[in-house]
N, CA, C, O and CB atoms as a CASP TS submission, in Angstrom:
PFRMAT TS
TARGET T0000
AUTHOR 0000-0000-0000
METHOD Language model
MODEL 1
PARENT N/A
ATOM      1  N   MET     1       0.855  -1.158   0.018  1.00  0.00           N
ATOM      2  CA  MET     1       0.018  -0.025   0.027  1.00  0.00           C
ATOM      3  C   MET     1       0.887   1.238   0.005  1.00  0.00           C
ATOM      4  O   MET     1       1.966   1.244   0.598  1.00  0.00           O
ATOM      5  CB  MET     1      -0.907  -0.059   1.235  1.00  0.00           C
ATOM      6  N   ARG     2       0.445   2.299  -0.659  1.00  0.00           N
ATOM      7  CA  ARG     2       1.170   3.552  -0.724  1.00  0.00           C
ATOM      8  C   ARG     2       1.270   4.140   0.656  1.00  0.00           C
ATOM      9  O   ARG     2       0.374   3.945   1.478  1.00  0.00           O
ATOM     10  CB  ARG     2       0.498   4.533  -1.682  1.00  0.00           C
ATOM     11  N   LEU     3       2.352   4.865   0.933  1.00  0.00           N
ATOM     12  CA  LEU     3       2.530   5.482   2.213  1.00  0.00           C
ATOM     13  C   LEU     3       1.468   6.499   2.534  1.00  0.00           C
ATOM     14  O   LEU     3       0.958   6.522   3.654  1.00  0.00           O
ATOM     15  CB  LEU     3       3.848   6.108   2.279  1.00  0.00           C
ATOM     16  N   ASP     4       1.103   7.379   1.541  1.00  0.00           N
ATOM     17  CA  ASP     4       0.161   8.412   1.863  1.00  0.00           C
ATOM     18  C   ASP     4      -1.245   7.795   2.184  1.00  0.00           C
ATOM     19  O   ASP     4      -1.950   8.284   3.067  1.00  0.00           O
ATOM     20  CB  ASP     4       0.077   9.420   0.687  1.00  0.00           C
ATOM     21  N   LYS     5      -1.609   6.777   1.493  1.00  0.00           N
ATOM     22  CA  LYS     5      -2.902   6.093   1.789  1.00  0.00           C
ATOM     23  C   LYS     5      -2.821   5.398   3.148  1.00  0.00           C
ATOM     24  O   LYS     5      -3.803   5.423   3.889  1.00  0.00           O
ATOM     25  CB  LYS     5      -3.258   5.042   0.666  1.00  0.00           C
ATOM     26  N   TYR     6      -1.714   4.791   3.499  1.00  0.00           N
ATOM     27  CA  TYR     6      -1.631   4.140   4.816  1.00  0.00           C
ATOM     28  C   TYR     6      -1.741   5.156   5.945  1.00  0.00           C
ATOM     29  O   TYR     6      -2.396   4.888   6.952  1.00  0.00           O
ATOM     30  CB  TYR     6      -0.317   3.359   4.947  1.00  0.00           C
ATOM     31  N   LEU     7      -1.112   6.316   5.792  1.00  0.00           N
ATOM     32  CA  LEU     7      -1.214   7.351   6.852  1.00  0.00           C
ATOM     33  C   LEU     7      -2.665   7.806   7.043  1.00  0.00           C
ATOM     34  O   LEU     7      -3.111   8.079   8.157  1.00  0.00           O
ATOM     35  CB  LEU     7      -0.321   8.577   6.502  1.00  0.00           C
ATOM     36  N   LYS     8      -3.375   7.876   5.932  1.00  0.00           N
ATOM     37  CA  LYS     8      -4.797   8.324   6.038  1.00  0.00           C
ATOM     38  C   LYS     8      -5.635   7.166   6.642  1.00  0.00           C
ATOM     39  O   LYS     8      -6.411   7.419   7.564  1.00  0.00           O
ATOM     40  CB  LYS     8      -5.380   8.755   4.594  1.00  0.00           C
ATOM     41  N   VAL     9      -5.512   5.931   6.167  1.00  0.00           N
ATOM     42  CA  VAL     9      -6.312   4.823   6.608  1.00  0.00           C
ATOM     43  C   VAL     9      -6.095   4.599   8.067  1.00  0.00           C
ATOM     44  O   VAL     9      -7.060   4.356   8.792  1.00  0.00           O
ATOM     45  CB  VAL     9      -5.999   3.580   5.826  1.00  0.00           C
ATOM     46  N   SER    10      -4.822   4.669   8.559  1.00  0.00           N
ATOM     47  CA  SER    10      -4.483   4.454   9.951  1.00  0.00           C
ATOM     48  C   SER    10      -4.817   5.636  10.812  1.00  0.00           C
ATOM     49  O   SER    10      -4.757   5.552  12.038  1.00  0.00           O
ATOM     50  CB  SER    10      -3.044   4.134  10.085  1.00  0.00           C
ATOM     51  N   ARG    11      -5.174   6.756  10.178  1.00  0.00           N
ATOM     52  CA  ARG    11      -5.556   7.932  10.868  1.00  0.00           C
ATOM     53  C   ARG    11      -4.416   8.618  11.658  1.00  0.00           C
ATOM     54  O   ARG    11      -4.632   9.349  12.625  1.00  0.00           O
ATOM     55  CB  ARG    11      -6.656   7.595  11.767  1.00  0.00           C
ATOM     56  N   LEU    12      -3.201   8.331  11.180  1.00  0.00           N
ATOM     57  CA  LEU    12      -2.073   9.088  11.714  1.00  0.00           C
ATOM     58  C   LEU    12      -2.102  10.521  11.199  1.00  0.00           C
ATOM     59  O   LEU    12      -1.707  11.454  11.899  1.00  0.00           O
ATOM     60  CB  LEU    12      -0.744   8.415  11.340  1.00  0.00           C
ATOM     61  N   ILE    13      -2.581  10.684   9.951  1.00  0.00           N
ATOM     62  CA  ILE    13      -2.794  11.952   9.368  1.00  0.00           C
ATOM     63  C   ILE    13      -4.219  11.951   8.796  1.00  0.00           C
ATOM     64  O   ILE    13      -4.618  10.978   8.156  1.00  0.00           O
ATOM     65  CB  ILE    13      -1.723  12.260   8.294  1.00  0.00           C
ATOM     66  N   LYS    14      -5.002  13.041   9.019  1.00  0.00           N
ATOM     67  CA  LYS    14      -6.398  12.981   8.698  1.00  0.00           C
ATOM     68  C   LYS    14      -6.722  12.893   7.189  1.00  0.00           C
ATOM     69  O   LYS    14      -7.596  12.127   6.782  1.00  0.00           O
ATOM     70  CB  LYS    14      -7.051  14.161   9.272  1.00  0.00           C
ATOM     71  N   ARG    15      -6.021  13.672   6.386  1.00  0.00           N
ATOM     72  CA  ARG    15      -6.359  13.703   4.953  1.00  0.00           C
ATOM     73  C   ARG    15      -5.155  13.178   4.134  1.00  0.00           C
ATOM     74  O   ARG    15      -3.991  13.316   4.510  1.00  0.00           O
ATOM     75  CB  ARG    15      -6.749  15.171   4.501  1.00  0.00           C
ATOM     76  N   ARG    16      -5.516  12.578   3.008  1.00  0.00           N
ATOM     77  CA  ARG    16      -4.478  12.031   2.129  1.00  0.00           C
ATOM     78  C   ARG    16      -3.657  13.147   1.493  1.00  0.00           C
ATOM     79  O   ARG    16      -2.460  12.972   1.266  1.00  0.00           O
ATOM     80  CB  ARG    16      -5.107  11.153   1.037  1.00  0.00           C
ATOM     81  N   THR    17      -4.267  14.277   1.206  1.00  0.00           N
ATOM     82  CA  THR    17      -3.534  15.375   0.571  1.00  0.00           C
ATOM     83  C   THR    17      -2.462  15.933   1.591  1.00  0.00           C
ATOM     84  O   THR    17      -1.337  16.272   1.224  1.00  0.00           O
ATOM     85  CB  THR    17      -4.556  16.530   0.107  1.00  0.00           C
ATOM     86  N   VAL    18      -2.882  15.999   2.851  1.00  0.00           N
ATOM     87  CA  VAL    18      -1.953  16.428   3.885  1.00  0.00           C
ATOM     88  C   VAL    18      -0.809  15.439   4.046  1.00  0.00           C
ATOM     89  O   VAL    18       0.346  15.832   4.209  1.00  0.00           O
ATOM     90  CB  VAL    18      -2.679  16.605   5.207  1.00  0.00           C
ATOM     91  N   ALA    19      -1.146  14.122   3.999  1.00  0.00           N
ATOM     92  CA  ALA    19      -0.097  13.075   4.072  1.00  0.00           C
ATOM     93  C   ALA    19       0.814  13.181   2.880  1.00  0.00           C
ATOM     94  O   ALA    19       2.020  12.984   3.028  1.00  0.00           O
ATOM     95  CB  ALA    19      -0.716  11.656   4.138  1.00  0.00           C
ATOM     96  N   ASN    20       0.306  13.480   1.714  1.00  0.00           N
ATOM     97  CA  ASN    20       1.098  13.632   0.502  1.00  0.00           C
ATOM     98  C   ASN    20       2.043  14.802   0.632  1.00  0.00           C
ATOM     99  O   ASN    20       3.207  14.692   0.246  1.00  0.00           O
ATOM    100  CB  ASN    20       0.200  13.813  -0.713  1.00  0.00           C
ATOM    101  N   GLU    21       1.575  15.939   1.173  1.00  0.00           N
ATOM    102  CA  GLU    21       2.419  17.112   1.364  1.00  0.00           C
ATOM    103  C   GLU    21       3.515  16.855   2.403  1.00  0.00           C
ATOM    104  O   GLU    21       4.649  17.315   2.268  1.00  0.00           O
ATOM    105  CB  GLU    21       1.568  18.305   1.786  1.00  0.00           C
ATOM    106  N   ALA    22       3.135  16.105   3.441  1.00  0.00           N
ATOM    107  CA  ALA    22       4.175  15.795   4.444  1.00  0.00           C
ATOM    108  C   ALA    22       5.303  14.937   3.835  1.00  0.00           C
ATOM    109  O   ALA    22       6.478  15.173   4.117  1.00  0.00           O
ATOM    110  CB  ALA    22       3.544  15.053   5.659  1.00  0.00           C
ATOM    111  N   CYS    23       4.967  14.000   3.048  1.00  0.00           N
ATOM    112  CA  CYS    23       5.933  13.123   2.334  1.00  0.00           C
ATOM    113  C   CYS    23       6.801  13.972   1.413  1.00  0.00           C
ATOM    114  O   CYS    23       8.026  13.845   1.408  1.00  0.00           O
ATOM    115  CB  CYS    23       5.189  12.008   1.505  1.00  0.00           C
ATOM    116  N   ASP    24       6.147  14.850   0.623  1.00  0.00           N
ATOM    117  CA  ASP    24       6.893  15.686  -0.358  1.00  0.00           C
ATOM    118  C   ASP    24       7.831  16.680   0.379  1.00  0.00           C
ATOM    119  O   ASP    24       8.859  17.083  -0.165  1.00  0.00           O
ATOM    120  CB  ASP    24       5.882  16.481  -1.288  1.00  0.00           C
ATOM    121  N   GLY    25       7.465  17.066   1.617  1.00  0.00           N
ATOM    122  CA  GLY    25       8.264  17.998   2.379  1.00  0.00           C
ATOM    123  C   GLY    25       9.413  17.340   3.115  1.00  0.00           C
ATOM    124  O   GLY    25      10.190  18.013   3.792  1.00  0.00           O
ATOM    125  N   GLY    26       9.522  16.037   2.984  1.00  0.00           N
ATOM    126  CA  GLY    26      10.629  15.265   3.611  1.00  0.00           C
ATOM    127  C   GLY    26      10.394  15.076   5.138  1.00  0.00           C
ATOM    128  O   GLY    26      11.370  14.886   5.865  1.00  0.00           O
ATOM    129  N   ARG    27       9.214  15.117   5.618  1.00  0.00           N
ATOM    130  CA  ARG    27       8.905  14.985   7.034  1.00  0.00           C
ATOM    131  C   ARG    27       8.544  13.572   7.458  1.00  0.00           C
ATOM    132  O   ARG    27       8.292  13.309   8.634  1.00  0.00           O
ATOM    133  CB  ARG    27       7.792  15.895   7.382  1.00  0.00           C
ATOM    134  N   VAL    28       8.520  12.660   6.482  1.00  0.00           N
ATOM    135  CA  VAL    28       8.175  11.252   6.812  1.00  0.00           C
ATOM    136  C   VAL    28       9.352  10.353   6.419  1.00  0.00           C
ATOM    137  O   VAL    28       9.928  10.495   5.340  1.00  0.00           O
ATOM    138  CB  VAL    28       6.847  10.792   6.066  1.00  0.00           C
ATOM    139  N   GLN    29       9.694   9.422   7.323  1.00  0.00           N
ATOM    140  CA  GLN    29      10.789   8.478   7.081  1.00  0.00           C
ATOM    141  C   GLN    29      10.236   7.039   7.278  1.00  0.00           C
ATOM    142  O   GLN    29       9.390   6.797   8.139  1.00  0.00           O
ATOM    143  CB  GLN    29      12.022   8.768   8.058  1.00  0.00           C
ATOM    144  N   ILE    30      10.722   6.141   6.489  1.00  0.00           N
ATOM    145  CA  ILE    30      10.452   4.726   6.710  1.00  0.00           C
ATOM    146  C   ILE    30      11.815   4.073   6.903  1.00  0.00           C
ATOM    147  O   ILE    30      12.723   4.187   6.079  1.00  0.00           O
ATOM    148  CB  ILE    30       9.636   4.069   5.505  1.00  0.00           C
ATOM    149  N   ASN    31      11.907   3.373   8.055  1.00  0.00           N
ATOM    150  CA  ASN    31      13.143   2.687   8.400  1.00  0.00           C
ATOM    151  C   ASN    31      14.386   3.592   8.286  1.00  0.00           C
ATOM    152  O   ASN    31      15.438   3.157   7.817  1.00  0.00           O
ATOM    153  CB  ASN    31      13.310   1.475   7.507  1.00  0.00           C
ATOM    154  N   GLY    32      14.251   4.818   8.710  1.00  0.00           N
ATOM    155  CA  GLY    32      15.372   5.752   8.739  1.00  0.00           C
ATOM    156  C   GLY    32      15.645   6.484   7.447  1.00  0.00           C
ATOM    157  O   GLY    32      16.548   7.320   7.412  1.00  0.00           O
ATOM    158  N   LYS    33      14.918   6.217   6.390  1.00  0.00           N
ATOM    159  CA  LYS    33      15.139   6.865   5.101  1.00  0.00           C
ATOM    160  C   LYS    33      13.999   7.737   4.743  1.00  0.00           C
ATOM    161  O   LYS    33      12.856   7.328   4.950  1.00  0.00           O
ATOM    162  CB  LYS    33      15.361   5.859   4.020  1.00  0.00           C
ATOM    163  N   ILE    34      14.212   8.925   4.215  1.00  0.00           N
ATOM    164  CA  ILE    34      13.105   9.834   3.771  1.00  0.00           C
ATOM    165  C   ILE    34      12.359   9.128   2.670  1.00  0.00           C
ATOM    166  O   ILE    34      12.932   8.602   1.715  1.00  0.00           O
ATOM    167  CB  ILE    34      13.645  11.250   3.265  1.00  0.00           C
ATOM    168  N   ALA    35      10.965   9.140   2.856  1.00  0.00           N
ATOM    169  CA  ALA    35      10.115   8.420   1.927  1.00  0.00           C
ATOM    170  C   ALA    35       9.218   9.302   1.143  1.00  0.00           C
ATOM    171  O   ALA    35       8.755  10.324   1.649  1.00  0.00           O
ATOM    172  CB  ALA    35       9.310   7.436   2.637  1.00  0.00           C
ATOM    173  N   LYS    36       8.951   8.940  -0.095  1.00  0.00           N
ATOM    174  CA  LYS    36       7.988   9.664  -0.947  1.00  0.00           C
ATOM    175  C   LYS    36       6.598   9.062  -0.681  1.00  0.00           C
ATOM    176  O   LYS    36       6.465   7.999  -0.073  1.00  0.00           O
ATOM    177  CB  LYS    36       8.379   9.562  -2.500  1.00  0.00           C
ATOM    178  N   ALA    37       5.583   9.770  -1.151  1.00  0.00           N
ATOM    179  CA  ALA    37       4.235   9.355  -0.934  1.00  0.00           C
ATOM    180  C   ALA    37       3.903   7.995  -1.633  1.00  0.00           C
ATOM    181  O   ALA    37       3.010   7.257  -1.216  1.00  0.00           O
ATOM    182  CB  ALA    37       3.308  10.446  -1.421  1.00  0.00           C
ATOM    183  N   SER    38       4.641   7.724  -2.671  1.00  0.00           N
ATOM    184  CA  SER    38       4.329   6.453  -3.440  1.00  0.00           C
ATOM    185  C   SER    38       5.106   5.253  -2.896  1.00  0.00           C
ATOM    186  O   SER    38       4.967   4.150  -3.424  1.00  0.00           O
ATOM    187  CB  SER    38       4.672   6.628  -4.965  1.00  0.00           C
ATOM    188  N   THR    39       5.908   5.438  -1.869  1.00  0.00           N
ATOM    189  CA  THR    39       6.678   4.324  -1.274  1.00  0.00           C
ATOM    190  C   THR    39       5.762   3.247  -0.721  1.00  0.00           C
ATOM    191  O   THR    39       4.755   3.559  -0.085  1.00  0.00           O
ATOM    192  CB  THR    39       7.597   4.839  -0.157  1.00  0.00           C
ATOM    193  N   ASP    40       6.087   2.019  -0.947  1.00  0.00           N
ATOM    194  CA  ASP    40       5.261   0.872  -0.434  1.00  0.00           C
ATOM    195  C   ASP    40       5.545   0.724   1.030  1.00  0.00           C
ATOM    196  O   ASP    40       6.692   0.759   1.475  1.00  0.00           O
ATOM    197  CB  ASP    40       5.572  -0.489  -1.195  1.00  0.00           C
ATOM    198  N   VAL    41       4.433   0.552   1.799  1.00  0.00           N
ATOM    199  CA  VAL    41       4.524   0.243   3.237  1.00  0.00           C
ATOM    200  C   VAL    41       4.315  -1.261   3.436  1.00  0.00           C
ATOM    201  O   VAL    41       3.407  -1.851   2.850  1.00  0.00           O
ATOM    202  CB  VAL    41       3.463   1.067   4.065  1.00  0.00           C
ATOM    203  N   LYS    42       5.146  -1.863   4.250  1.00  0.00           N
ATOM    204  CA  LYS    42       5.045  -3.309   4.543  1.00  0.00           C
ATOM    205  C   LYS    42       4.921  -3.496   6.055  1.00  0.00           C
ATOM    206  O   LYS    42       5.314  -2.619   6.824  1.00  0.00           O
ATOM    207  CB  LYS    42       6.298  -4.097   3.986  1.00  0.00           C
ATOM    208  N   ILE    43       4.379  -4.631   6.479  1.00  0.00           N
ATOM    209  CA  ILE    43       4.225  -4.939   7.899  1.00  0.00           C
ATOM    210  C   ILE    43       5.638  -5.039   8.482  1.00  0.00           C
ATOM    211  O   ILE    43       6.516  -5.678   7.903  1.00  0.00           O
ATOM    212  CB  ILE    43       3.396  -6.280   8.127  1.00  0.00           C
ATOM    213  N   GLY    44       5.844  -4.392   9.650  1.00  0.00           N
ATOM    214  CA  GLY    44       7.119  -4.387  10.291  1.00  0.00           C
ATOM    215  C   GLY    44       7.944  -3.125  10.051  1.00  0.00           C
ATOM    216  O   GLY    44       8.933  -2.891  10.745  1.00  0.00           O
ATOM    217  N   ASP    45       7.539  -2.305   9.064  1.00  0.00           N
ATOM    218  CA  ASP    45       8.196  -1.045   8.807  1.00  0.00           C
ATOM    219  C   ASP    45       8.050  -0.075   9.998  1.00  0.00           C
ATOM    220  O   ASP    45       7.020  -0.071  10.673  1.00  0.00           O
ATOM    221  CB  ASP    45       7.629  -0.420   7.537  1.00  0.00           C
ATOM    222  N   ILE    46       9.109   0.762  10.254  1.00  0.00           N
ATOM    223  CA  ILE    46       9.022   1.782  11.236  1.00  0.00           C
ATOM    224  C   ILE    46       8.857   3.097  10.508  1.00  0.00           C
ATOM    225  O   ILE    46       9.702   3.473   9.696  1.00  0.00           O
ATOM    226  CB  ILE    46      10.247   1.781  12.157  1.00  0.00           C
ATOM    227  N   ILE    47       7.736   3.823  10.804  1.00  0.00           N
ATOM    228  CA  ILE    47       7.463   5.104  10.166  1.00  0.00           C
ATOM    229  C   ILE    47       7.628   6.194  11.183  1.00  0.00           C
ATOM    230  O   ILE    47       7.078   6.117  12.281  1.00  0.00           O
ATOM    231  CB  ILE    47       6.056   5.143   9.551  1.00  0.00           C
ATOM    232  N   GLU    48       8.394   7.228  10.824  1.00  0.00           N
ATOM    233  CA  GLU    48       8.640   8.379  11.710  1.00  0.00           C
ATOM    234  C   GLU    48       8.096   9.604  10.993  1.00  0.00           C
ATOM    235  O   GLU    48       8.456   9.870   9.847  1.00  0.00           O
ATOM    236  CB  GLU    48      10.187   8.548  12.059  1.00  0.00           C
ATOM    237  N   ILE    49       7.213  10.362  11.680  1.00  0.00           N
ATOM    238  CA  ILE    49       6.620  11.569  11.130  1.00  0.00           C
ATOM    239  C   ILE    49       6.970  12.755  11.996  1.00  0.00           C
ATOM    240  O   ILE    49       6.813  12.708  13.216  1.00  0.00           O
ATOM    241  CB  ILE    49       5.105  11.426  11.006  1.00  0.00           C
ATOM    242  N   ALA    50       7.455  13.846  11.358  1.00  0.00           N
ATOM    243  CA  ALA    50       7.770  15.048  12.111  1.00  0.00           C
ATOM    244  C   ALA    50       6.570  15.999  12.022  1.00  0.00           C
ATOM    245  O   ALA    50       6.226  16.492  10.948  1.00  0.00           O
ATOM    246  CB  ALA    50       9.076  15.726  11.572  1.00  0.00           C
ATOM    247  N   PHE    51       5.935  16.245  13.200  1.00  0.00           N
ATOM    248  CA  PHE    51       4.858  17.165  13.312  1.00  0.00           C
ATOM    249  C   PHE    51       5.351  18.402  14.063  1.00  0.00           C
ATOM    250  O   PHE    51       5.404  18.423  15.292  1.00  0.00           O
ATOM    251  CB  PHE    51       3.659  16.514  14.011  1.00  0.00           C
ATOM    252  N   GLY    52       5.703  19.408  13.311  1.00  0.00           N
ATOM    253  CA  GLY    52       6.231  20.606  13.980  1.00  0.00           C
ATOM    254  C   GLY    52       7.402  20.324  14.889  1.00  0.00           C
ATOM    255  O   GLY    52       8.499  20.002  14.432  1.00  0.00           O
ATOM    256  N   ASN    53       7.153  20.452  16.223  1.00  0.00           N
ATOM    257  CA  ASN    53       8.255  20.258  17.131  1.00  0.00           C
ATOM    258  C   ASN    53       8.210  18.894  17.830  1.00  0.00           C
ATOM    259  O   ASN    53       8.961  18.675  18.780  1.00  0.00           O
ATOM    260  CB  ASN    53       8.263  21.357  18.149  1.00  0.00           C
ATOM    261  N   LYS    54       7.357  17.984  17.387  1.00  0.00           N
ATOM    262  CA  LYS    54       7.350  16.651  17.967  1.00  0.00           C
ATOM    263  C   LYS    54       7.379  15.563  16.894  1.00  0.00           C
ATOM    264  O   LYS    54       6.819  15.730  15.810  1.00  0.00           O
ATOM    265  CB  LYS    54       6.130  16.476  18.850  1.00  0.00           C
ATOM    266  N   ASN    55       8.030  14.465  17.206  1.00  0.00           N
ATOM    267  CA  ASN    55       8.085  13.383  16.269  1.00  0.00           C
ATOM    268  C   ASN    55       7.246  12.184  16.743  1.00  0.00           C
ATOM    269  O   ASN    55       7.208  11.863  17.930  1.00  0.00           O
ATOM    270  CB  ASN    55       9.523  12.974  16.048  1.00  0.00           C
ATOM    271  N   VAL    56       6.582  11.539  15.784  1.00  0.00           N
ATOM    272  CA  VAL    56       5.796  10.342  16.116  1.00  0.00           C
ATOM    273  C   VAL    56       6.435   9.145  15.376  1.00  0.00           C
ATOM    274  O   VAL    56       6.689   9.194  14.172  1.00  0.00           O
ATOM    275  CB  VAL    56       4.257  10.524  15.710  1.00  0.00           C
ATOM    276  N   LYS    57       6.678   8.090  16.136  1.00  0.00           N
ATOM    277  CA  LYS    57       7.371   6.915  15.614  1.00  0.00           C
ATOM    278  C   LYS    57       6.486   5.731  15.860  1.00  0.00           C
ATOM    279  O   LYS    57       6.158   5.417  17.004  1.00  0.00           O
ATOM    280  CB  LYS    57       8.771   6.717  16.269  1.00  0.00           C
ATOM    281  N   VAL    58       6.075   5.036  14.740  1.00  0.00           N
ATOM    282  CA  VAL    58       5.145   3.876  14.875  1.00  0.00           C
ATOM    283  C   VAL    58       5.689   2.711  14.060  1.00  0.00           C
ATOM    284  O   VAL    58       6.446   2.877  13.104  1.00  0.00           O
ATOM    285  CB  VAL    58       3.679   4.246  14.392  1.00  0.00           C
ATOM    286  N   GLU    59       5.259   1.504  14.493  1.00  0.00           N
ATOM    287  CA  GLU    59       5.567   0.299  13.727  1.00  0.00           C
ATOM    288  C   GLU    59       4.297  -0.199  13.091  1.00  0.00           C
ATOM    289  O   GLU    59       3.254  -0.252  13.742  1.00  0.00           O
ATOM    290  CB  GLU    59       6.203  -0.797  14.618  1.00  0.00           C
ATOM    291  N   VAL    60       4.368  -0.568  11.822  1.00  0.00           N
ATOM    292  CA  VAL    60       3.252  -1.052  11.060  1.00  0.00           C
ATOM    293  C   VAL    60       2.933  -2.500  11.474  1.00  0.00           C
ATOM    294  O   VAL    60       3.763  -3.398  11.332  1.00  0.00           O
ATOM    295  CB  VAL    60       3.549  -0.956   9.551  1.00  0.00           C
ATOM    296  N   LEU    61       1.705  -2.699  11.991  1.00  0.00           N
ATOM    297  CA  LEU    61       1.261  -4.021  12.446  1.00  0.00           C
ATOM    298  C   LEU    61       0.347  -4.720  11.446  1.00  0.00           C
ATOM    299  O   LEU    61       0.316  -5.949  11.389  1.00  0.00           O
ATOM    300  CB  LEU    61       0.547  -3.894  13.768  1.00  0.00           C
ATOM    301  N   ASP    62      -0.371  -3.973  10.686  1.00  0.00           N
ATOM    302  CA  ASP    62      -1.331  -4.516   9.706  1.00  0.00           C
ATOM    303  C   ASP    62      -1.593  -3.500   8.645  1.00  0.00           C
ATOM    304  O   ASP    62      -1.435  -2.300   8.872  1.00  0.00           O
ATOM    305  CB  ASP    62      -2.652  -4.931  10.374  1.00  0.00           C
ATOM    306  N   ILE    63      -2.000  -3.968   7.465  1.00  0.00           N
ATOM    307  CA  ILE    63      -2.346  -3.114   6.353  1.00  0.00           C
ATOM    308  C   ILE    63      -3.759  -3.509   5.857  1.00  0.00           C
ATOM    309  O   ILE    63      -4.036  -4.669   5.554  1.00  0.00           O
ATOM    310  CB  ILE    63      -1.276  -3.230   5.206  1.00  0.00           C
ATOM    311  N   GLN    64      -4.635  -2.483   5.790  1.00  0.00           N
ATOM    312  CA  GLN    64      -5.999  -2.729   5.278  1.00  0.00           C
ATOM    313  C   GLN    64      -6.372  -1.550   4.394  1.00  0.00           C
ATOM    314  O   GLN    64      -5.897  -0.431   4.584  1.00  0.00           O
ATOM    315  CB  GLN    64      -7.051  -2.914   6.455  1.00  0.00           C
ATOM    316  N   ASP    65      -7.246  -1.832   3.409  1.00  0.00           N
ATOM    317  CA  ASP    65      -7.638  -0.761   2.492  1.00  0.00           C
ATOM    318  C   ASP    65      -8.592   0.254   3.200  1.00  0.00           C
ATOM    319  O   ASP    65      -8.518   1.456   2.944  1.00  0.00           O
ATOM    320  CB  ASP    65      -8.328  -1.374   1.224  1.00  0.00           C
ATOM    321  N   THR    66      -9.468  -0.240   4.071  1.00  0.00           N
ATOM    322  CA  THR    66     -10.341   0.624   4.790  1.00  0.00           C
ATOM    323  C   THR    66     -10.460   0.143   6.229  1.00  0.00           C
ATOM    324  O   THR    66     -10.302  -1.047   6.504  1.00  0.00           O
ATOM    325  CB  THR    66     -11.697   0.692   4.116  1.00  0.00           C
ATOM    326  N   THR    67     -10.737   1.057   7.143  1.00  0.00           N
ATOM    327  CA  THR    67     -10.938   0.678   8.545  1.00  0.00           C
ATOM    328  C   THR    67     -11.971   1.583   9.190  1.00  0.00           C
ATOM    329  O   THR    67     -12.172   2.715   8.751  1.00  0.00           O
ATOM    330  CB  THR    67      -9.611   0.741   9.327  1.00  0.00           C
ATOM    331  N   LYS    68     -12.601   1.106  10.193  1.00  0.00           N
ATOM    332  CA  LYS    68     -13.461   1.967  11.000  1.00  0.00           C
ATOM    333  C   LYS    68     -12.593   2.761  11.987  1.00  0.00           C
ATOM    334  O   LYS    68     -11.482   2.357  12.331  1.00  0.00           O
ATOM    335  CB  LYS    68     -14.541   1.123  11.758  1.00  0.00           C
ATOM    336  N   LYS    69     -13.132   3.888  12.424  1.00  0.00           N
ATOM    337  CA  LYS    69     -12.333   4.765  13.311  1.00  0.00           C
ATOM    338  C   LYS    69     -11.791   4.027  14.551  1.00  0.00           C
ATOM    339  O   LYS    69     -10.655   4.260  14.965  1.00  0.00           O
ATOM    340  CB  LYS    69     -13.187   5.958  13.764  1.00  0.00           C
ATOM    341  N   GLU    70     -12.612   3.136  15.140  1.00  0.00           N
ATOM    342  CA  GLU    70     -12.178   2.475  16.347  1.00  0.00           C
ATOM    343  C   GLU    70     -11.079   1.443  16.093  1.00  0.00           C
ATOM    344  O   GLU    70     -10.237   1.218  16.962  1.00  0.00           O
ATOM    345  CB  GLU    70     -13.350   1.819  17.007  1.00  0.00           C
ATOM    346  N   ALA    71     -11.074   0.802  14.893  1.00  0.00           N
ATOM    347  CA  ALA    71     -10.063  -0.209  14.534  1.00  0.00           C
ATOM    348  C   ALA    71      -8.787   0.365  13.957  1.00  0.00           C
ATOM    349  O   ALA    71      -7.805  -0.356  13.783  1.00  0.00           O
ATOM    350  CB  ALA    71     -10.639  -1.167  13.552  1.00  0.00           C
ATOM    351  N   ALA    72      -8.787   1.652  13.658  1.00  0.00           N
ATOM    352  CA  ALA    72      -7.594   2.275  13.053  1.00  0.00           C
ATOM    353  C   ALA    72      -6.339   2.155  13.895  1.00  0.00           C
ATOM    354  O   ALA    72      -5.247   2.006  13.345  1.00  0.00           O
ATOM    355  CB  ALA    72      -7.859   3.722  12.794  1.00  0.00           C
ATOM    356  N   SER    73      -6.464   2.216  15.228  1.00  0.00           N
ATOM    357  CA  SER    73      -5.294   2.207  16.106  1.00  0.00           C
ATOM    358  C   SER    73      -4.681   0.790  16.172  1.00  0.00           C
ATOM    359  O   SER    73      -3.579   0.636  16.698  1.00  0.00           O
ATOM    360  CB  SER    73      -5.684   2.699  17.531  1.00  0.00           C
ATOM    361  N   GLU    74      -5.362  -0.235  15.657  1.00  0.00           N
ATOM    362  CA  GLU    74      -4.852  -1.586  15.680  1.00  0.00           C
ATOM    363  C   GLU    74      -3.872  -1.816  14.454  1.00  0.00           C
ATOM    364  O   GLU    74      -3.236  -2.868  14.387  1.00  0.00           O
ATOM    365  CB  GLU    74      -6.060  -2.608  15.654  1.00  0.00           C
ATOM    366  N   LEU    75      -3.750  -0.851  13.502  1.00  0.00           N
ATOM    367  CA  LEU    75      -2.905  -0.999  12.386  1.00  0.00           C
ATOM    368  C   LEU    75      -1.462  -0.661  12.692  1.00  0.00           C
ATOM    369  O   LEU    75      -0.572  -0.960  11.895  1.00  0.00           O
ATOM    370  CB  LEU    75      -3.398  -0.178  11.295  1.00  0.00           C
ATOM    371  N   PHE    76      -1.214  -0.031  13.853  1.00  0.00           N
ATOM    372  CA  PHE    76       0.148   0.354  14.227  1.00  0.00           C
ATOM    373  C   PHE    76       0.286   0.409  15.746  1.00  0.00           C
ATOM    374  O   PHE    76      -0.691   0.450  16.493  1.00  0.00           O
ATOM    375  CB  PHE    76       0.518   1.718  13.605  1.00  0.00           C
ATOM    376  N   LYS    77       1.570   0.409  16.166  1.00  0.00           N
ATOM    377  CA  LYS    77       1.832   0.644  17.615  1.00  0.00           C
ATOM    378  C   LYS    77       2.914   1.699  17.698  1.00  0.00           C
ATOM    379  O   LYS    77       3.777   1.809  16.827  1.00  0.00           O
ATOM    380  CB  LYS    77       2.277  -0.694  18.379  1.00  0.00           C
ATOM    381  N   TYR    78       2.844   2.484  18.783  1.00  0.00           N
ATOM    382  CA  TYR    78       3.800   3.531  18.999  1.00  0.00           C
ATOM    383  C   TYR    78       5.153   2.886  19.527  1.00  0.00           C
ATOM    384  O   TYR    78       5.143   1.997  20.378  1.00  0.00           O
ATOM    385  CB  TYR    78       3.207   4.597  20.021  1.00  0.00           C
ATOM    386  N   VAL    79       6.288   3.381  18.981  1.00  0.00           N
ATOM    387  CA  VAL    79       7.567   2.841  19.433  1.00  0.00           C
ATOM    388  C   VAL    79       8.258   3.828  20.304  1.00  0.00           C
ATOM    389  O   VAL    79       9.357   3.561  20.790  1.00  0.00           O
ATOM    390  CB  VAL    79       8.455   2.468  18.265  1.00  0.00           C
TER
END
């Protein structure tokens, strides 16, 4: 699954366009490397997102095309 879509489905970022802009701005890393929006996300990847002055680091546990709001937090765990 594309990185920008995963960020939206997992609700780490609310909108796909915002996720796309974050990737283009170099604020998202996968396994320590700056990632583009089209980068494939796999189970076990570590995603790090820079939100202003704080960083969020998560591990991908599952990948789904759609999720309900309550189940979205089961797609990742904070590291």
